[in-house]
N, C-alpha and C positions, 0 to 999 in steps of 0.2 A: 482835765481838758483846759487848754489855755483859753481864757475868756477876757474880753476887754469891755470897757464901758461903752454902752450904746446910747448915743443921743441920735434919735431917728434920722436917718441920712437925708441929705438935702432934698431929693425928689419927694420924699414923704412929707417933710416939713412944709414945703411949698404947696403941696396938694391940700394940706389941711388948713394952712394959714388964711386961705381965702374965704373961709366960711366958719361962722361961730357954732354951727351944729353939724352933726354927721350928715353928709349929703348922700342922697339915694344913689346917685350915679357913681360916687366914689365907693360906697359900701358894697356894691354888687361885685366889685373886682378886688376888694381890699385884701382878702386872704392871700391870693396869689401874689400880689405886689409885696406884702409884708414878707413873704417867704423868699423874695429875692435878696433880702438883706442877710448877709452871712451870719451876723450875730443872732438874729431872730431864728434863723434856720438851725443854728447850733443849739439854741435854747430849747427848741422844739424836740431836737434829737436827745438832748440831755434829760428832759422830763420823761422821755420814754425809758432811758436807761435807769432812771430813778424810780421806776414803777414798783420794784420790790419794797422800797422804803415807803412809798405811798400805801401799799397794802398793809405794811406794819402799822402805820398810823391809823388806818381804817380799823384794824383789829384792836389796837390799844384804846381808841376812843369808844368802840362798841362795848368794851368790857368795863366801861364806867357807866352805871345805870343813869338814865335820864327820863324818869317817868313823867307823865303829864303834870305840869305845875311844880315839878321838883327837879329842874334841870341843873341846879346849882353846882353839883359835883362835877358834872361834865364841863360846865361853863368855866370853872376854875382851871381844869386841865387844859381846855382849849385856849384860854387866855395865856397860860404859860407857854403853850406851843406857838402862839402868835408872837410872843416876845422873843422866844428862841429863834424864830424864823426871821426876825429882824424888823418887824413892824414898829411903827412909832405910835405914841399916844394910845397904847392898849388899855382898854377900860371895859368894865361891865356896867351897863346903864341901869336905870331904876327898874326896868322891866325884866332885866336878866340877860339881855343880849350882850354878846361879846363883840367888841369892835377894835379894829386897829387900822392905822392909816399908812399908806405908802404915797407920800407926796409926789406930785408931778412937777413939771416946770411951772405950772400955774395951778391955783386951787380949783379952777373949773375948766372943763366940765368935770363933775365928780361922778364917778361910777361906783355903785355899791355892788359888790361881788359876794354872794352869800351862800350859806347852806343852813339847814335847821338842826338844832341840838336835840330836840325832844323825840321821844318815841311814843308808841301807843301802849307800851307794856307797863303794868302796874309795879309799884315798888316791891322789891323782893324777888322779881323775875331772875332766873338764872341767865346771865348775859355772857357766859363763857363761850368764846367762839371756838368751834371745832373745825379742823382743817383736814381735807381729803384731797391732796394734790392741789389742783387749781381751784378747788371748790371750798368756800368758806360758809359755815352755817352758824347762825346766831340771830337772835331777835334784833332787828334794826340794822343788820350788816349792810343791806343795800339802801335802805330808807331810814336815816339819811347819813349813816356813817360813811358811805361812799362819797357823798357830796362834801362832807366835812374834810375828808382826807384829800380830795382833789383841790379844794381851796388852798390847803396848806402846800400842796405840791406846786401850785401856780405861784404862790408867794416866794417859795424857795428858788424856783427856776428863774424868776424875774430878778431876784437879788443876786443869785450866783452869776448871772450873765450881765449884771449891772445895767439892766435896761432902764432907760430914762424915758418916761412917757410924758407927753404934753399935759395931760389931765391927771388928776388925783384919783387913787382908788382907795375906797374904804372897804376892807374885808370884814364880814360879819358872820357870826353864828347866831341865828335867831332862836328865840323860845316860842312855844305855843303854836307851832304850825299844824300839829295833828289834832284831830277830834275837837273836843270842847275847848281846847286851847284857843280856837277861833282866830288864828293869826294874830294873836295879841302882841307878839314881838314885832312883827313888821308894821302893824298898825301904830305902835308906839314910835317906830322910826319915822314914819311919814307924817304923823299928826303932832309929834312933840320932839323927840330926840334929835332928829335931823330934818325937821320940817323946813321946806324951801331950799334945802341944800343938795338934793339928789337929782341929777340930770338923767341918769340911766341906771337901770337895775337889772341884775342877773341873779337868778337863783339856780344853784346846782342841786338837783333833787332827783334821786332815784337812779336807775340803771338803764343802759342802752345808749342810744345816740339821737334821740328825738329832740325836737325844738318845739316847746309849747308856747303858742302865741294867743290861744283862746282861753280865757279864764271861765271855768265853769263855776257859777255862783251857787250858793246853797243857803237855805234857811232851815234852821233846826229849832224845834219847839219841845218843851216838856209841858204837856197838857194835864192838868189835875182837876178831876171832878170831885166835888165835895157834897156831902149830905149829912143828915142827922145820924144815920146808922141805927142798928138795933138788932134784936134777936130775930133769927130767920123765921121763927114760928110766931112768937109773940108780937112782933112788929110787922108781920107781913102786910104788905099793901103800901109800904113806903117806897118812894122812888129810890132806885138803886144806882149809885155812881158807877159801879162796874158794868151794869147793863147799859147805861148811857155811853160809857166808853165803847162797848161792843157795837152799839148803833153807829157811833162815829167811825170806827175802824171799818165796819162793813161798807159804809158810804165811800170812804176813802179808797177802799179796794176796787171800787168800780169807776174811779176817775178815768176819763179819757184824756190822753196827753199827746202832743204832737211828736212824731218821730224825727222831724227836722224843723226846728232845732231840737235835738234830743232833750227830753224833759222827763225827769224821773221822780218817784216818790217812794217812800218806804217807812213803815212803822217798825222800828227796830227793837224797842223794849217796852214791856208793860209790867205793871205791878199794882199792888194794893190789897186791901182786905186784911182781916186779923184771924179769921177762922172759917171753917166750912159752914158753921151754923150761925154766922153773923152777917147781917146786911152791912157792907162796907160803909165806913164814913168817908173813905177816900180811895180813889183809884187813879192811876196815871199811865200815860204812854208817852214815848218820844218819837218824834216825826222828823224825817229828813226829806227835803225837796231840793232838786238840782236842775240847773239849765245854764247853758252858755248865753242864753237870751234873757236880758233883764225883763222884757215884756212877758215872755213865757213864764218866767219865775213869778212875776207879779200876779199873773192870771191864776196859776195853781195855788198860790198863797191865798187869794181870795176865796177860791173853792174850799180850801181847807178850813178857813175861819167859818164859812157858812155851814159846812158839815158838822163841826163841833158845836156851834150854837144851836143848830137844828136838833142835834142829838139830845141836848139838855131839855129842849122844849118837848120833844116827843116822849122822852121818858117821864117827865112830869105830867104830861097830858095822859099817858097810859094809866097812871094811878090817881089822876085828878088831884095832884098835889102841886105845890110851887115851892119846893124846898132845895132843889139842886142849884149849885153854882159851879162855875168852871174858871180856871186860870190858865191862860195860854202864855207861858213864859218863853220869850225868845232867848235861846241859849246858844245860838250860833248864827252868825250873819256874815257870810263870805260873798262880797259883791261880785257880780259878773262883769265881764269887760273883755277887751281884746286889744292887741297890738296888730294892726293890719299886716297882712302878709307882705305887702310892698313897702312897709316902713323900713327906714334905714337900719334899725337895730336888728330886725329880722333878716334883712338882706345881708347884713354883716355876718350874722350867724350862718346863713346859708353859704356865704362866700368862703368862710374859713373851713366849713365842713367839706365843701367840694375841693378846696385847695389841698386838703389832706387825703383826697381820694375816697371819702366816705359818702355813703348814701344819705340823701336829705329826706327827713320825715317831719312834716309840720303837724303838730298835735294840739289837743285841747286837754285841760286838766284843772285841778283845783290845787293851787300852790300859793306860796308867799307872793308871787307875782300878781295875784288877783288884786291886791290893794293898789299898787302903782298903775296897773292897767285901767282900773276903775277911775283913777284920778287923772288919766290921760298922760301919764309919765311913761316914756319908752321903757318897756320891760319885757323880758322873756324868761322862761325857765328851760334849762337844758339838762339832759341826762348826763351822768358822770362816767359812762362807759361800762364795759362788762355786761353780764347778763344776770338779772335777778329773778327770783321766783318766790312765791308765797309771802309777799310783802304783808306786814301786819300780822303774820302768824308766827308761832313759836319756832316753827321749822324753816323760817326765812333763810334763803341761800343766795350766794353771790359767786358766780363763775368768773374768775379773774382772767380767763383767756382773752388776750388782746385788749385788756381793760386800759392799757396805756393810750389807746385811741381817744378815749374820753378825756384823759389828762392833757394830751396834746391839743385837742380841740378847745378845751377850757383856757389853756395858756394863750393860744393865738387869739381867741375871742376877747380875753381881758386886754391884751395889747391893742387889738383893733378898736375896742370901745373906749379906750382911754385917750383917743385922739381928740383934736379940736373939733 
């Protein structure tokens, strides 16, 4: 296809030159206006034609394991793909994130456009992707190999069309999005690596065509009860850490929480003890609490602390002892937040979605965008297209039927958000 360099045409340049920030009234109609430019429209069509290559990238990346805290192999591959796609200043930062720049006419505004490298699956998992027509099966194939592939597709489409944006885009593959990774990659970006440099943030995460603008916060604890332990017969009468654990879990199971805002709790893992005929010297459980409301999350957190402390007191009182202790280690802290539905970045996403003839779905979730949302920096997470099932399971699948819609939407969104 014949392409030519695009410096956004005069009507677009004038529209954005008047304001230093994305304006709400402009954002609402931006998608349709951008598509009136023949070069942008051609790029959008070209990324659809390139979808088979995007699927190949998705498979290639998914077959490089990236277990929690061990994403380095996939990071090296992704950095190489960034360089091949034409990004500048490609690097891997101290936390393990992969970054590459696509300079605009000006350094600001700076858009970060990202997906996450890590999966939930442990080292040694069989990550070979199986194909059945349009269906792909493999651990992490949708979450978030799809996002990683779409980011690459956007880079290539913009470079092939020679699209020049007013603002600069930094493309990123983050580490530590899943589980106990606790968003460590994106926390590093905002607190150290790119502190004060990010004006807008988009994460491509998962499948479908949703737009996540509400950040579900979570608090995760590993609670460890300790005591002297002893023989189940000879030392009978000692306070039992595992019994204290049971008291705490029973109380937690009876928590009353609001349905709106949705607030949840779960004891997901327990352990401890050495044998059936020993009073344990240690017992532990792991707890997860979530809500999109910071105040609701704070309220259930306070109830959790009371339940654990009371369980220790009750178990010691039962045996008239004072020997138990408890440690409540915070192992995960994802702050809640939101980007209002009427914010320009959300309206821009809605605009490009509608301009492509797609249905709009505003959602909530727990993603890399939690961090900038909590900091008050304009941020959203958008799905990467296609249809996924059984995320976080070994049988995870991705239906690539019409998955190009997610690629097109991501491209148009990146162009829209790299405006003045």
